[in-house]
N, C-alpha and C positions, 0 to 999 in steps of 0.2 A: 504494500500500500504506500502511496506517495505521501510525503509530508507537505506541510504548507509551503515550504521553500521551493520544493520541486514543482508544485502547482503554480506558484508565482513566477518561477523561471519559464515554465511552459507558456503561460499567458504573455509574458514579456517578449518571448521569442516570436510568438505569432503576431503580436502587435508590431514588432520591429520589421518583420517580413512584409506585413501589409503596408507600412509606411515607406519602406524601400521600394516596393512595387509601384506605389502611387507617385513616388518622386522621379522614377525613370522617365526620361524624355529623350527622343531621338535628337542627335546633334545635327542641326541644319548645315547643309553644304554651303560653303562660302565661295565667293568669286573675288578676284582682284579688281580694283578700280578706285574711283574717287567717291568718298562719302558724300551723300546727298545733303547731309546736315551740316558738317563742319568743313567739307571741301578738301580734306587731307587725303592723300593717296594711302591706300591700305591693301595689304596682300589678301585680306579676307573680309569681305563685306557680306552681311546677311541682311536681306531685305533692303539693300542699298545703304546700310549704315555700318560704320566701324564699331569695334567693341566699346570704346569709351562712350560713344553716343548712345549705343544700345543700353549701356549700364547706367546712363543718366549722370554723366560727369558734370 
């Protein structure tokens, strides 16, 4: 018979697995070019924007 600690660990493991699955997102493919927001050249634009502009610098 499992004790309380074993049950709590099982619940925590299932919760962690659900959270990890929910956080997984595909990484969009980028293209080289000029950012439409700041105008700087970047080797990887996603949706026409460089990483600093996407992150809200």
